[in-house]
C-alpha positions as CSV (number, residue, x, y, z in Angstrom):
1,K,-1.1,-34.1,36.1
2,I,-2.2,-31.3,33.9
3,F,0.4,-31.5,31.3
4,N,0.7,-34.9,31.7
5,I,4.6,-35.4,33.2
6,N,5.6,-38.6,34.8
7,Y,4.9,-38.7,38.2
8,K,8.4,-39.7,39.1
9,T,10.0,-36.9,37.5
10,L,7.6,-34.7,39.2
11,I,8.4,-36.2,42.9
12,T,12.0,-35.9,42.0
13,I,11.7,-32.2,41.4
14,G,9.6,-31.7,44.6
15,A,12.1,-33.2,46.4
16,A,14.4,-30.3,45.5
17,T,11.9,-27.8,46.4
18,E,10.9,-29.3,49.5
19,C,15.1,-29.3,50.6
20,V,14.7,-25.4,49.7
21,H,11.5,-25.1,51.7
22,S,13.4,-27.1,54.7
23,Y,16.9,-25.8,54.7
24,S,15.0,-22.1,54.7
25,L,12.6,-23.1,57.9
26,I,15.4,-24.5,59.7
27,H,17.4,-21.2,59.2
28,D,14.1,-19.3,59.8
29,D,13.7,-20.6,63.0
30,L,17.8,-19.5,64.2
31,P,18.0,-16.8,67.3
32,A,19.6,-14.6,64.7
33,M,16.5,-14.9,62.5
34,D,12.7,-15.3,63.8
35,N,14.5,-17.3,67.1
36,D,11.7,-19.9,67.1
37,D,11.6,-23.0,69.8
38,L,9.0,-24.5,67.6
39,R,8.2,-26.2,64.4
40,R,5.2,-27.8,63.6
41,G,4.4,-28.9,67.3
42,K,8.2,-30.0,67.6
43,L,10.5,-28.5,68.6
44,A,13.1,-26.7,65.7
45,T,16.4,-28.3,64.7
46,H,18.8,-25.9,66.7
47,K,16.4,-26.4,70.1
48,K,16.4,-30.1,69.5
49,F,19.9,-30.8,68.6
50,N,22.1,-27.1,68.7
51,E,22.6,-23.9,66.5
52,F,25.9,-25.1,64.7
53,T,24.0,-28.3,63.3
54,A,20.8,-26.2,62.4
55,I,23.2,-24.0,60.0
56,L,25.0,-26.7,58.5
57,A,21.8,-29.1,58.5
58,G,20.4,-26.2,56.5
59,N,23.4,-25.7,54.2
60,S,23.4,-29.4,53.3
61,L,19.6,-29.6,52.4
62,L,20.2,-26.6,50.1
63,T,23.0,-28.1,48.3
64,L,21.5,-31.3,47.7
65,A,18.7,-29.9,46.0
66,F,20.9,-29.0,43.2
67,E,22.4,-32.5,43.6
68,I,19.1,-33.9,42.9
69,L,18.2,-32.0,40.2
70,S,22.0,-32.6,38.4
71,N,21.6,-36.3,39.2
72,N,22.0,-38.8,35.9
73,K,18.9,-40.2,37.5
74,L,17.0,-37.3,36.3
75,K,16.2,-38.2,32.6
76,F,16.6,-34.6,30.7
77,S,18.7,-33.0,28.7
78,S,21.8,-30.9,29.9
79,K,20.1,-27.9,28.7
80,I,16.6,-28.6,30.5
81,K,18.7,-29.4,33.4
82,N,20.3,-26.1,33.9
83,E,17.6,-24.5,33.3
84,L,15.5,-25.8,36.2
85,I,18.9,-25.4,38.5
86,K,19.5,-21.8,37.3
87,T,15.8,-21.0,37.7
88,L,15.9,-22.7,41.7
89,S,18.8,-21.1,41.7
90,V,17.7,-17.6,41.5
91,Y,14.5,-18.0,43.1
92,S,16.2,-19.2,45.9
93,G,18.7,-16.4,46.3
94,Y,19.0,-13.0,47.0
95,S,16.4,-12.1,44.8
96,G,14.2,-14.2,45.8
97,L,13.9,-16.5,48.7
98,A,16.8,-15.3,51.0
99,G,16.4,-11.4,49.7
100,G,13.2,-12.0,50.4
101,Q,13.9,-12.8,54.1
102,Y,16.5,-10.4,54.3
103,S,13.3,-7.6,53.9
104,D,11.1,-9.6,56.4
105,L,14.0,-9.1,59.2
106,T,15.0,-5.5,58.2
107,F,11.1,-4.2,57.5
108,E,10.7,-5.2,61.4
109,N,8.7,-2.0,63.6
110,K,9.2,-0.2,60.3
111,K,6.5,1.9,57.9
112,I,6.3,0.0,54.8
113,S,3.5,0.6,52.4
114,K,1.4,-2.6,50.6
115,K,3.5,-2.5,47.8
116,R,6.8,-3.2,49.6
117,I,5.0,-6.0,51.9
118,I,3.8,-8.0,48.7
119,D,7.0,-7.4,47.2
120,M,9.1,-8.7,50.5
121,Q,6.4,-11.6,50.7
122,I,6.3,-12.9,46.9
123,N,10.3,-13.3,47.5
124,K,10.3,-15.0,51.0
125,T,7.6,-17.1,49.9
126,G,6.3,-16.6,46.3
127,K,9.3,-17.7,44.3
128,L,9.5,-20.9,45.5
129,F,6.1,-21.3,44.2
130,A,6.9,-20.3,41.0
131,F,9.6,-23.0,40.7
132,C,7.1,-25.5,40.9
133,C,5.3,-24.2,38.7
134,E,7.2,-23.1,36.2
135,S,9.5,-25.6,36.2
136,I,6.8,-27.5,34.4
137,G,7.0,-24.8,31.4
138,I,10.9,-25.5,31.5
139,I,10.3,-29.4,31.1
140,K,8.1,-28.9,28.2
141,G,10.0,-26.6,26.4
142,F,7.7,-23.6,26.5
143,N,8.5,-20.1,25.5
144,Y,9.2,-17.6,27.5
145,K,5.3,-16.2,27.6
146,K,4.1,-19.8,28.5
147,R,6.2,-20.2,31.4
148,N,5.9,-16.6,32.7
149,I,1.9,-17.4,32.9
150,L,2.6,-20.5,34.8
151,K,5.5,-18.5,37.1
152,K,2.6,-15.7,37.9
153,I,0.2,-18.6,39.0
154,G,3.0,-20.1,41.6
155,L,3.7,-16.4,42.3
156,D,0.1,-15.4,43.4
157,I,-0.3,-19.3,44.8
158,G,2.9,-18.5,47.1
159,L,1.4,-14.8,48.3
160,L,-2.2,-16.6,49.0
161,F,-0.1,-18.8,51.0
162,Q,2.4,-16.3,52.9
163,I,-0.9,-14.1,54.1
164,T,-3.2,-16.8,55.1
165,D,0.1,-17.8,57.2
166,D,-0.1,-14.2,58.7
167,L,-4.1,-14.4,59.1
168,I,-3.4,-17.9,61.2
169,D,-0.5,-16.0,63.0
170,Y,-3.0,-13.4,64.1
171,K,-6.2,-15.8,65.0
172,G,-5.2,-19.5,65.0
173,D,-5.0,-21.7,67.6
174,A,-1.2,-22.7,68.8
175,K,-2.2,-26.1,69.7
176,I,-3.5,-26.6,66.2
177,V,-0.8,-24.7,64.3
178,G,1.9,-26.3,66.4
179,K,3.8,-22.7,67.1
180,P,3.0,-19.9,69.2
181,T,0.5,-17.5,67.4
182,R,0.4,-13.6,67.6
183,R,4.7,-13.2,67.2
184,D,4.1,-11.1,63.6
185,K,2.5,-8.6,65.4
186,N,5.0,-9.0,68.8
187,K,8.0,-9.2,66.2
188,G,6.5,-5.6,65.0
189,K,6.9,-8.0,61.4
190,Q,5.4,-5.6,58.9
191,T,2.3,-7.7,57.4
192,L,-0.8,-6.5,55.4
193,I,-2.8,-7.2,59.1
194,N,-0.6,-4.7,60.5
195,L,-0.8,-2.4,57.7
196,M,-4.6,-2.8,56.6
197,G,-6.4,-4.9,59.6
198,Y,-8.0,-8.4,59.5
199,N,-11.1,-7.8,57.6
200,K,-9.1,-5.7,54.8
201,T,-7.0,-8.5,54.6
202,L,-9.2,-10.6,54.4
203,F,-11.1,-9.1,51.5
204,F,-7.8,-8.8,49.4
205,V,-7.2,-12.6,49.8
206,N,-10.0,-13.9,48.8
207,Y,-10.0,-11.8,46.1
208,L,-6.4,-12.9,45.1
209,K,-7.8,-16.5,45.2
210,K,-10.8,-15.9,43.0
211,K,-8.1,-14.2,40.5
212,I,-5.9,-17.6,41.2
213,T,-8.6,-20.5,40.3
214,L,-9.7,-17.9,37.1
215,N,-6.5,-18.4,35.9
216,I,-5.9,-22.8,36.8
217,K,-9.8,-23.5,35.7
218,K,-8.1,-22.4,32.2
219,Y,-6.3,-25.5,32.0
220,G,-9.6,-27.7,32.1
221,V,-10.7,-30.5,33.9
222,K,-7.2,-31.5,34.9
223,S,-6.7,-29.1,37.0
224,E,-8.9,-30.3,39.7
225,D,-6.4,-30.9,41.8
226,L,-4.6,-27.6,42.0
227,L,-7.6,-26.2,42.3
228,Q,-8.6,-28.3,45.6
229,S,-4.5,-27.2,46.8
230,V,-5.6,-23.5,46.2
231,E,-8.8,-24.3,48.4
232,F,-6.7,-26.1,51.3
233,I,-4.0,-23.3,51.5
234,L,-6.8,-20.7,52.4
235,Y,-8.9,-23.1,54.3
236,R,-6.2,-24.9,56.3
237,K,-5.5,-23.9,60.2
238,F,-2.3,-24.3,60.5
């Protein structure tokens, strides 16, 4: 909306992003990873069906994302399509989402610094948000500097989302959340709450929200919807 991009184009890129997101959630719930039985108040895929179905469904969603971005119906030049596919690949793989998930699991029950926790959460969650914002810069043909500004906004929004998720796990109502809460502490997950405590994390998250808001407001009146999304991320209960 801020950059006047066709809505159908945005929905198509959003669909590709959501395929990667859904794949990551299906695999995240598996017994070998977070071993969760519920997702959004319903049985996780491996519980509703079985483990091999969950693994194959996740794999299929990941590849479907790139099928969508390379489709002829998406009317971009080969250069733009290649850049979208490359960026989503990098942010989904070992230096992004998958790498962040690996760190999340290997950090369990270990003493980890604040910087490493934030880096892990930026990879695990922030990189997919970064793609959402940076993809616009790719479509518009922005130079590295302008693209990077959008990427950083996305990384901060993703970090805000992840820390809020941790706060919800710490104090949320399992019925509203749609899955058991207090799981992070029980599993020994390395979060800012477990490192600094609830109140200091709340202070940090409010500082982060102010920083994001200032950066988004620079884009003028059309940024109102995005600002509302940031408000929702911080004050949601699920």
